[in-house]
N, C-alpha and C positions, 0 to 999 in steps of 0.2 A: 803611552809608556808601557813597554813590554819587559818581562823579566827573562834574562838569558842565563843559563847555567853552562859554564865551560868545564868540560872534563879534559884537563890539559896539565901536563907536568911542567911546562915551561911558561912562567908568568908573562914573559915578553911576548910570546906568540898570542896569548890571550888578549893582551893589551892591543897588539897590532890589529887583531880581528875586530876588537871593539871600536878602535878609531875608524876603521874602514866602514863599519856600519853607521857610525855617527856621521861620517862624511857623506854618506849616501842618504842621510835624513831619517834613518831608523832610530828613533829615540828608545833608549833602553837603559836598564841597570843590569849588572851581572855579578855573579859569583863564580869562583873557580874552585874545583875539587880535583884530586888526582888519585883518590882511593875509593874502593867500593863503599866503605863505611861512611865516608864523608858524602858520597853521592846519595846514599839512602837518606842521610840526615837532611841534606839540602832539598831533596825532593819533597820531604815532609814539611820542613820549616820554611824554606824559601818559596816554594810553589812556583817553579819556573813555567813560562809559556813556551820555551824553546830550549833544546839541548844541542850544543855544538861540542863535538867530541873529536879529540885526536884519535888516530887509529892504533898507534903503537906507542906504549909508554913503559917505563922501566918496571913499575910496580902494578900496573893495571892496564888492560887493553880495551880498545874501543868496542869490540864485539860483546865483551862481558858487560860493559857499560850499557850497550843497547839492550841486552837481555834484562838488566836491572830496571831500566826505565820502562820498558814495555810491561814488565811485571808489575811495577808500582803504579804507573799511570799510562795505559796503552795509547791514549789519544794524543800525548804530547809529541809534536814533530821532533825528529832526531836527524841532524845533518853531520856527516863526517867532515872534519876539516883537518887534512893530514898532509904530511910532506911526501909520503909515498904510500900508494895503495894500488895494487894491481887491478886490472880490469875484471878479472874473475872474482876477486875478493869484493870489488865494488858491487858487482851484480848480486853476489851472495848476501851482502849487507842489505841491499834493497829488498831482497826476498825476506830477510829477517825483520823488516819493518822500518829500515832507514828511509828517510824522506828524500835525501839527496847526498851528494858528496862534492867537496870542493878541495882543490889542491892548494896548499899554503902558498905556493909560488904564484898562484893566480887568484889572489884574494879579491880582486875586482869583481869576480863572479859571485862573491859571497852575498853581497847585498841583494842581488836579483834572486838568488836561490832562497834567501830568507824571506823576501817579499812574496815570492811565488808560494812557498810553503805556508806562510801565514794567511795568504789569500785562500788557499785550499782549505786551511783549518777553519777560516771564517765561513766559507761556503758549507763546509761539513757541519759546523756548529749551527749555521742557519737551517740547514736541512734537518738536523736533529731536533732543533727547536720546533720546526714545523711538524716533524713526526711526533714529537712529544705532545704538541698541542693537539694533533689529530688523535693521538691515543687518548688524551684527556677528554677531548670532545666525544670520541667514540665510547669511552667509558661512561661519560655523563649521559650520552644518548641511550646506551645499553641499560644503565641504571634507571633512567627515566622510563624507558619502554617496559622494563621488567617490573617496575613498581607501579605503573599506572593501573587504575582499577579495571580498565577495559582491555579487550583483546587488541593487539596490534599485529599487522601482517603485511607481507609483500608477496604477491603471486605473479607468476609469469603468464604468458599468453595461453598456456595449456592448463591454467588453474593450479599449477604446482606451487607449493609454498616455498619461497626463497628465504623468507624470514617469518618467524612466529614467536611472539613473546610467551613468557611463562603463563600469563593469564589465559591465553588461548589454549595452551596445552592443558591447563587445569580444567577449563570449561569442557574440553572434549574428553577428559579423563585419560590424558596421555602423560608420559614421562617428559621431563624437560627436554626440549629440542626434538621430540619424536615427530612432530608435525612437519618439520623441514624436509623437503624432498618429496612429500606426498601430494598427490593430486586431490582435488575436491571430492571426486567420486570414490577415493580410497578412504575418506574420513567421514563422508555423509551418505545417507541413502540417495539413490539416483535422483529422485524427484527434487529433493532439497539441493543437491549438488547442481542440478540443471538451473534451478532458480538463482542460486548464487552466481553461477557462470553468466547467466543472462544479465544480472545486475552489473557484473564486471564489464560486459560488452556495452551496456548503456553508458558507463563512465567513459570508456574508450571512444564511443561514438560522439559523446558530448564534448570530449576534450577538456573537461574541467571537473572539479570536485562536485560530487552529488551526495546528498543524504538519503539513505534508503532504509526502510524498516524491513528486516528480513527474519523469516522463521528459520531457526537453526536447531538441529538435533544435538543436544548436549548430554552430559553424563546424567543430569537430573531430569531429562525429558526435553520436550520441545519448548524452546524459549524464543522470545522476540528480542532481536538485537537492533539497535539504532546504529547503522554503519555509515561512517563518512569515508567515501572512497575517492581516490584521485589518481590520475595517470602519472606514471613515472617515465620520463622521456629519456631515451638513449639515442643520441643523434637526432634525426628528424622524425623518428617513428616511435610512437608509444607502444611499448611492448610489455610493460609491467604495470601492475595495479597495487598501489599502497592503500592501506586503510586502517582505521581504528573503529572499534565497535564496543558499545556498552549494552549490558543486559537491561532492557527496559520492561521486562515481564511484570515485575512488581509494580513499576510505575504505571503501566497500562492497566493493571488491575485496580490500582488506586484511582486512576482517572476514570475507569469504567464505573467503579463504585461511586465516585463523586458524581459522575453523569447520571448514574442510576438514582442517587439521592436527589439530585436536582429534578430529575423526571418525576420521582415519587412525590416530591414537594409540590411540583406543578400539578400532578395528577390527584393529589390529596383532595378529598371532597370537603375538607374543612379549610377555611381561610387561614393562611399563615403569613405573618408579617415580621419584618426585621426593622428595628429602630436603632438609630445611632444616638447613643446617649452622650457622646462627647461633643456633638454639634449643638448649636443654640436651638432651643425649643424642641430638641429630640425628634427630628423628622423621620418619617418612614423612608427607608432606602430600598425596600423590596416588598412586594405583595405577590401572591401566586394567583393563578387563574380562578380558584374558588372564591377568593376575595372579590374579584370582579363580578363573578356570577351572583354571589349572594348579596353583596352590598349594592350592586348596580354602579359602583364607581370604577372607572378604568384605571390602569396603572398610572397613566399620565396625570389623572385627576387626584390620585392618592399620594404618589411619591413626592416627598418634599414637605408634606403637611404633618402636623401632629395628629395623633390618633383621636384627639378630642373632637375632631370634626364629625365623628360618627355619633356623638351624643347630641349634636345640634344644640338646642337651647335647654335641653334636659340635663342640667349640670348639678342639680341638687340630689345626688345619689350617694348614699352612705358608703358604698363599696369603692367609690372613686378615691377616697382618702386612703383606704387600705391599699389600693393600687399604687398611689404616689409614695406611700411609706415603703413598700417593697422595692421600688425603683431607687429611692434614697439609700436604703440599706443594702442594695445590690443582692437581693435574694429572690428565689422563686415565689410565686403567689398565684392564687386562683380566686377570681372575683366574678360576680354575676352583675351584668350591666344592662341597662336599657339602651340599645343602639337603634339607629334609624337608617333604613334603606335610602337610596338616592330619591325615591319617589315619596319619601316622608313617612312610610309605614314603619311601625316599631317592630323590632324583634329582640328577644331575650338572648343575650350573648354571654355564654360562660367562657371567660377569657383566662387562659393559662399563660403566664409569662415566666421566662427563665433567663438569667444573665449569661452572657458569652464573654469570656475573658481572653486576653492574649497569653496563651500558654498556661503552664501550671502555676497557679498563684498570681497570675498577672492581673493588671487592672481591667475592670469590666468596661468594655467599649460599646457593646451592643446588647440589646434584649431581643429575644425571639418570642413571638406571641402566637398562640393558636386559638382561633375563635371557634366556638361551637354554638350554632343556632339551636337553642333548646326550647324555642317557643312551643313547638308541637309536643315535645317531651313533657313540658310543664303542664300543658293542657291535658295530655294523656294521664299524667300523674294525678291531676285533679279528678279526671274521670275515674281512674282506678280507686282513688280515695272515696269517691261517691259510691262506686260499685262495692267497695269493701264495707260500706256502712249502710247502704240502702238496697232494698229489694228491687230488682230490675222490673219485675212485672207490675208491682203496685206502687212503687215509689215510697213505700213505708220503710221505717227502720228495719234492718235485718238483725240477726242474732248478735253480731259483733257490736253494733251500736246500742242494741238493747242492753247488753251486759254492761257497757260503759255507763249508760244512763242510770241503770239500777244501782251501780256502785256509787255514782255521784248522789243519787237520791238517798241511799242509805246513809252516807256521810252527813248529809243535810238533816235527815230525820233523827239520827243519833245526836247531833249537836243541838237541835232545837226541840228534841223530845216529841217529834211528830210521828205519824204513821204513814205507811204507804202500802199499796195493795197491788198484787200481781194477779191478773186474770188470764188463765190459759183457756183458749178457745179452739175447738175442733169442730169442723163442719160435719153434719150428719149426712150419711149416704152420698158423700161427694164422689166416691168411686163410681157410683151408679151413673152419675152425670158424665164422668170421664169415659166410662166404658160404652155408654149408649150414644153419646153425641160427639165424642172425640175430645182429644186434649185441647184443641183450640177453643172449644166451647167451655171446657173446664177453666182455661186461663181467663176467658171473659168473665166467668162467674167469680173467680178469685179476685180479679181487679175490682168488680162491683162491690164485693163484700168488704174489701179494703177501704173503699171510699165511704161506705156506710158506717163502718166502725170508726173512721176518722171523725165522722159527723156526730158520733155519740159521746165524745170525750171533750174535755176542756183543752185550751191552748197549751197549758203546761204539762199535760199528760202525753204519753207515748203509745202509739199503736205500732206494733212490729209484726212482720210475717217471718216466722222462723223456719218455714219449710212446708211444702205440700199445701195442705188445707189447714195448717195450724197457725194461729195468731196469738199474740200476747198483748195485754193492755197493762201499762204501768200507770197507776192512778196515784197522784201525789196528794197527801193530806186529805183524803176523803173519809168522811164519817162512815163507819162500818154499817150501821143500821139504816141510815137514810141515804147517804151519798152513794155508796157502792151498790146497794140494792136498786137505787134509782137508775144507775148506769146500766145494770144488768137488764132491767125491764125495758130500757130504751133500746138496748141491743136486740133483745128478742122481738120488739115491735118492728124494728127496721128489717130484721132478717126475714120475717114471714111475708114481706112484700114480694110479690112475684117479680121475677127477672126475665125479660124477653131475651132468649138465647136461641139463635138459629131458627127463628120463627116459632119457638115454643115458649110458653110461660113456665118458668122453673121456680119452684118454691123450695128453699133450702133452709133448714134449721141448724142450730148449733148446740153443742154441749159445752158448758163453761165450768171451770174450777177456780176457786178463789182462795188465795193465801195472803195474809197480811203481816207486816212487820209492826210490832215485835212479837206478836203472839204466836205466829206460825213459822218463824224462822228469823235468823239474824244476819244471814248473808244471801247473796243472789242465788247461789246454787240450791240452797235448801228451799228458798221461797219458790223457785221455779219448779223444783221437784214436787213440792207439796201441792202447788196449784195443779200440776199435771195429774197427781194422784186424785185430787178432787174432781178433775174433769172426767177421769175414768169412772168415778162413782156416778157422775151425771149420765154418762153413756149407759152404764148398766142399770140406771134407774128409769130407762125408757127414752132417753135422749130429749132434746129440746127443753133443757132445764139447766139450772146452775146449782152448784153445791159448794158450800164453804168447807174448807179443809178441817178434818178431824184426825186425831192422832192414829186411830186404828186403820186409816186408809193406807198408811205406809206398809202395814203388815200384808194387806191384800196385794199391794203393788209388788212386794217382795215375793209373794207366792206366785204371782203371774210371771215374774222374771225367772224364778226357779223352774217353773213348768216349761218355759220356753227353752231354758238351758237343757232340761232333760229330753226335750223333743229332738235335739240334735243327735242323741244316741239311741233313740227308740228304734229306728229302722235297723241299725247295725245290730242291736241287741235282740231283734226278732220279737218286739213287744206288740206289734200290730197283728190283728187277725180280721177276717171278714165274716160278716153275717149276711144271709141271703133272705130277702122278703119275697114270698111268692107273689106272682102276678097271674090273674085268671082271665080267661075269656068269659065274658058275662053270658053269652048265648049258650055255651055248653057247660060252664062251670069248671072246666079242666084247667090245670096249671100249664100255662104256655111259656112262662119265663120267670126270672127272678131279678131283683135289683141287688147289686153288691153294695154293702154298707160297711165302711171301715170302723173299727173300734180299737182303742188304745188301752191295753192292760198294763197300767203303770205298776212297777214292782212294789212301790210303797203306798201309792195313793189309790190303787185299785183302778176300776174302770173309769176312763175319762171320756166325756162326751165329745163328739166331733165339733159341736158348737164352741167348745173351749179351745181345741188345738188346731182346727183347720184354718181359722183366721190367722193364727200365728204362723202356720206353715206357708200360707200365701204371702205373708209379709216378709218372711226371711228367705223365701225361695225354696224351702224344703218340699213344697207342694209338688215340684217336678219329680224328684226321685220317689216320693211317696205315691204320687199318682201312677207312675210307671209300675211300681210294685203292685198296686191294686189291680191294674190292667193285666199284668202277667199272671198274678195269682188267680184271678177270676177265670181267665181263659184256661189256665192249666187245670183248675178244679172242674170246670165244665167238661173238659176232655176226660177227666177221671170218671165223671158220672157216665159218660158215653161208654167208657171201657167197662163199667159195671153192668152193662146190658140195658141201660135206660135209653129212651129215645132222646134225640137232640133237644136241648133246652136253651132258650135265649137268655143271655145274661146282660143286664143293663149296668154300665159303668159310668159314673159321673166324671165329667172332665172339669178341670179348672181353667180359668181364662189364661193363666200363665202357660199351662200345657198347650193349649190351642195356639198360643202365640209363638211357640218355639219353632225355629226354622226347620229343625229335623223331625217335626211331629209326625209327618207321614211316614218317614223312615222308621221311626220308633214303632208305629202301628204295624208296618210290614214285618219288621224283625220279630215282633210279638206273635203275629200269625204264624210265621215260619217256625219259631222256636216251640210253640205250644201245639201246633197242628190243628187249631180250632177252625171250624167252618166259619167264614166271614159272616154268613147269614145268621149265625148264632150269637154274634157280638152286636150289641146296641150301645152306642155312645150317647150319653145324655148331656145336653148343653142348656144353658139358661138364656133367656131373652137378652140380658145385659151383655153376655159374652158375644153373641152373634151380631148385636147392633153396633159394636165397636169395630171400626175399620171393615165395613161391610163387604167391599169388593174383594179384599184378601180372604175374608172368612168364606165367602161364596166359593172361591177357588178351592179352599181346603175341603169344604163340604162336598163339592163335586168330585174331588179326588177320592174321598172316602166312599161316596156313593158308587163310584166306578169299581171299587174293590168289593162291592156287595155287602158292605157293612151298613147296618140299620142306624138311623139317626132319630133321636127324639128331642123335642123342645120342652124343657122343664119350666115350671113356674109361670106358665103362659097366663097373661092377663095381669100380672103383678108389676110389670115394668112399663117401659115406653114402647108399646107394641106398634109395629108398622106393618099394615097389611100389604103395602106395596113391596116390602122386602120379603114378607112371609111367603108370597107366591113364588119368589125366586129361589127360596131355599129348598134343597132336595130332602125334605123332612118326611119321615115315615109315620110318625105319630106325635100328637100334642099331649102333654100331661097337664091336666087341670090341677091347679094348686089346691092344697088341702084347706086353705083359708076360705075358698068358695064352697067346698064340700061340707065343711063342718056344720053349717046352718042351712044347707040347701033344702032341707025338708021343712024349715020353719021361717026362713028369711026370704021373702019374695025377690029381693034384689040379687042375693047370691044364687037363687034358683034361675033367674033370668040370665045372669052372667054365664052360669054353667051350660044352660040350654043353648045360648048363643055360640059359645066356644065349640060345642058338639056340632051344631049346624054348620058353622063356618068351616071346621075341619073336614066334615064330610063333603061339603061342596068343593073343597080343594083336593078331594080324593086322599085325605090324610086320616089315619085312624086316631082314636082318642082313648087315652088311659087316664083314670082318675086315681089320685092318691089320697090317703087319709080317710079311707072307708072304715068307720069304727062302729057303726050301728046298722041294724037291718034296714032302717028307714033310708039310710044313704044308698044301700045296695038297690033297694026298690026304686028310688028316684032315678038312679043311673040306668037301670034296665028299661024303665018306662020311657026315658028320653033317648034311647038308642046308643048309649055309650058302649064302646067296644070292649074295653078291658078295665081292670081295677086292681088296686092293692090297698092294704091297710090291716089294722089289727083285727078287724072283724073277719077278714079273709084269712089272714095268717100272719103270725108274728115273725120277726127276723130270726132265722135259725143258723146255728153253726153248721159248717159244711157236713160233718158226719151226721148231724140230726136231719139235715135236708136229704141226704142220700138215703137214710133209713126210711124217712117218710115217703119218698118217691118209690122206693123198692116195695114198701108195704102197700102203697096204692096200686102198684102194678100187679102185685100178687092177688089183691082183692078183685 
């Protein structure tokens, strides 16, 4: 049913037209209007599908009606039905938008005209619906493509963009639509453009869609795109490429990081396992390569089993319950377990577990575990603990363990009102053994002493070595008069037994100091300090004895420490000076040399003997700078004597073992010769037997270097140490010095006389001169002359003189 609006001033004509249409089968309803006002109202209210209009009316004409209709609703078909209309006017009306015209006298044509117009309208409407749908589809496609997260594009065979969405423009840093019309090489570097073009060609050659990972230069730098490209067919030839691409740079980084983590887990030297706690019996679902290597179980043997198989039958372990509690409470934990390799051997496993949940705050579904084989570490810790408490050389308690045991013993003694005793032991002349036979021999002697001391005490007592040749005894609840003295006598008895070291029988004694709780101190520090002070009293009392602590000993110890403190500033404060003791040629009686002797003029204590400060200097290393000062001063002052018109005079300078052992010792001597200008023949370096017998081969090299420089060498204290004639003949020695201990009674003691005569004969047979020291009586001088000694020095010949006194004496002798 259609609606027809008649614009007609004659109702009868409208009715005739309606009947004709109905007769032709066109169902309709109609209204009639004859004014513009009514026409406009009907167009709005009636909503006609077709307008049939007379051309000429009294109050309104057809052309005006046509204009109104086209103005109000341009798409409604309009047909003129008129009694008279010229051909020209009909053509004009068609131009103005009329669909057709029919003459009233030929109404039979009306139905076909209406049908044709309605068919045209239907076709038009159908076309418009299609166009509308296409527009809607195009809009949806455009909206979809513009809002998709990736880039979308269509390119022709030259690589020119026919279509590009906003995401592609944004990625390339372009304005919207700017990519369209541009070729690949206009938007990308040539190398990248060529790769993209090659990817397009692969798709065309394949004739189907392909996924390609492509490197693209974007506004933020080079990125990786996952492109899905497909051919677009026009006719029978593919000439265009469509595609969509998403930036997978971050995804690739994540995948690479994940791959790296997986590789790291596999490469980890510690076993790593993952357990599924949601499955029955919480089986292993992953083990890394280290797990296989360390446990001996393969992945296939481990996965699917509960970790408890590593404990075997050893299930009574307290840490296992701690592990189970952590899993129940879904929290991290660290436990130490005894696990077993596949071969049955045990290893200590420090296991760390941590829960893994689904997202933030999600349920825990897995536990990851890291195993650490700490078997060797635990053994190493035990070894370290032993080393921290026991002396490596002797196996005795060290200072650390001694302090701990003294503290415990003091607590026990205080609680039960008992006594305890600390004995500080220092070996006598141990340095002589070290210097003459080497440190290896010294270590053997220390180990033997430790064993002997252990045999002298009870099971509850402690023997400790606290350093070097120092030992401490901790005696528990010993009676002072009987018990302690008995132990000391036993120690002395054991110590004097000879020890076979390197083929030689060595006899070593010790000095011991004793301090007891509570009389001599109430804490470990004071007891050790007081025992140490008593030991020093034993040393100064002739050695090889023991002394009980007395309060005045601390004062002497304080004086000794204060003196050592002052020694550090003595050289800087110019407190040292040299004395020179004349040496004469016995055959002629003339002075042929002097020995330089150092003295310390303390600003408050006055003159201090070398016997008091030289051992200190050797102990703390000051002997090196002090010895260098003596050498330089002696050489310089001998040159001053020469400048005074006196003939050249030999000066003997004593060396210390530490000086001789310095790596740059030869360089120091050369610099001294160059700085002072002394003739090397006028310098004599005195060494002791103990110095040259230590590390013999190196010492021989040093002595040969000095001999090559024309410096004279003398061996002091000969006969008092461990003399070795085999080495003596290899030393480039110019003279031997007979120790004063043999000279003192050479005129009255046959043994000392024989020793002195033997030394003189031995030296002469080796072409070495002999000088005797300690000549204090005329009988000494007569004995030496009678037995052919070459040179001598001593108070009977001349006392040590200050430099100015020496110069005056030599000048006076020259004038006489």
